[in-house]
C-alpha positions as CSV (number, residue, x, y, z in Angstrom):
1,M,46.8,16.6,9.1
2,A,50.1,17.4,10.8
3,A,51.5,20.8,10.0
4,D,55.0,19.5,8.8
5,T,54.2,16.2,7.2
6,D,51.5,14.4,5.2
7,I,51.0,11.9,8.0
8,A,47.7,12.4,9.9
9,A,48.0,13.5,13.5
10,T,45.7,10.9,15.1
11,P,44.8,10.6,18.8
12,Q,45.6,7.7,21.1
13,P,43.9,4.5,19.9
14,P,41.4,3.1,19.7
15,Y,40.0,4.7,16.6
16,Y,39.1,3.5,13.1
17,A,40.7,3.6,9.7
18,V,38.8,3.5,6.4
19,I,41.3,2.2,3.7
20,F,40.2,3.0,0.2
21,T,42.3,1.3,-2.5
22,S,41.6,2.0,-6.2
23,T,42.8,1.9,-9.8
24,R,41.6,4.7,-12.0
25,T,40.2,4.8,-15.5
26,P,42.0,7.0,-18.0
27,G,41.3,10.8,-18.0
28,D,40.0,13.1,-15.3
29,D,36.3,13.8,-16.2
30,G,35.8,15.9,-13.1
31,Y,37.7,13.5,-10.7
32,G,40.3,15.9,-9.4
33,A,37.7,18.5,-8.4
34,M,35.4,16.0,-6.8
35,A,38.3,14.3,-4.9
36,A,39.4,17.7,-3.5
37,R,35.8,18.5,-2.5
38,M,35.4,15.1,-0.8
39,M,38.6,15.7,1.2
40,K,37.3,19.1,2.3
41,M,33.9,17.8,3.2
42,A,35.2,14.7,5.1
43,A,37.4,17.0,7.2
44,E,34.2,18.9,8.3
45,Q,32.4,15.7,9.4
46,P,31.9,14.9,13.1
47,G,34.4,12.2,14.2
48,F,36.9,12.8,11.3
49,L,40.5,12.6,12.6
50,G,42.7,12.9,9.5
51,V,43.6,11.5,6.1
52,E,46.6,10.2,4.2
53,T,46.6,9.6,0.5
54,A,49.0,8.4,-2.2
55,R,48.8,7.4,-5.9
56,D,51.4,5.7,-8.0
57,G,49.4,3.3,-10.2
58,V,47.3,2.1,-7.3
59,G,45.7,4.8,-5.2
60,I,45.4,4.4,-1.4
61,T,43.5,6.8,0.8
62,V,43.3,6.1,4.5
63,S,40.9,8.2,6.5
64,Y,40.7,8.0,10.3
65,W,37.5,8.3,12.3
66,R,36.5,8.3,16.0
67,N,34.0,5.4,15.6
68,L,31.9,3.3,13.3
69,E,28.9,5.5,13.6
70,D,30.8,8.5,12.3
71,I,32.0,6.4,9.3
72,A,28.5,5.3,8.5
73,N,27.2,8.9,8.8
74,W,29.9,10.1,6.3
75,K,28.9,7.3,3.9
76,R,25.3,8.6,3.9
77,V,26.2,12.3,3.1
78,A,24.3,13.1,-0.2
79,E,27.3,14.6,-2.1
80,H,29.5,11.7,-1.0
81,R,26.9,9.3,-2.3
82,E,27.1,11.2,-5.6
83,A,30.9,10.8,-5.7
84,Q,30.5,7.1,-5.0
85,R,28.1,6.7,-7.9
86,N,30.4,8.6,-10.3
87,G,33.3,6.5,-9.1
88,R,31.5,3.3,-10.0
89,E,30.3,4.7,-13.3
90,K,33.4,6.5,-14.7
91,W,36.4,7.1,-12.4
92,Y,37.5,3.7,-11.1
93,A,38.5,0.5,-12.9
94,A,38.4,-1.2,-9.5
95,F,38.3,-0.3,-5.8
96,K,38.1,-1.9,-2.4
97,T,37.1,-0.3,0.9
98,R,38.3,-1.8,4.2
99,I,37.5,-0.7,7.7
100,A,39.8,-1.5,10.5
101,K,40.0,-0.7,14.2
102,V,43.4,0.8,15.1
103,E,44.5,-0.6,18.5
104,R,48.1,0.6,18.5
105,D,50.0,3.3,16.8
106,Y,53.6,4.6,17.1
107,G,56.0,6.4,15.0
108,F,59.0,8.7,14.6
109,E,59.3,12.3,13.4
110,R,62.5,14.3,13.0
């Protein structure tokens, strides 16, 4: 993540974005701790480039990755698989994951 903002400092494209959109079930039931753990673990994975997240009713987390192989490897990490199982069983009312190739990016920072 960039030092002064919540916007990920990504490299020049191409790279990939995993867009995870969700609605939660009521309560926490361990969600907050697991979400923090997954953010920390993802950042330690080969090919991880950054993450941006927001929640106001619908949650959106976008993680950025060097390539599709790195994304697939992260999906197979045992603790991440456990978080996915818990998400389906108790934390999410609904979710959708989308994977996109970023071909251009540009921005502004004051």
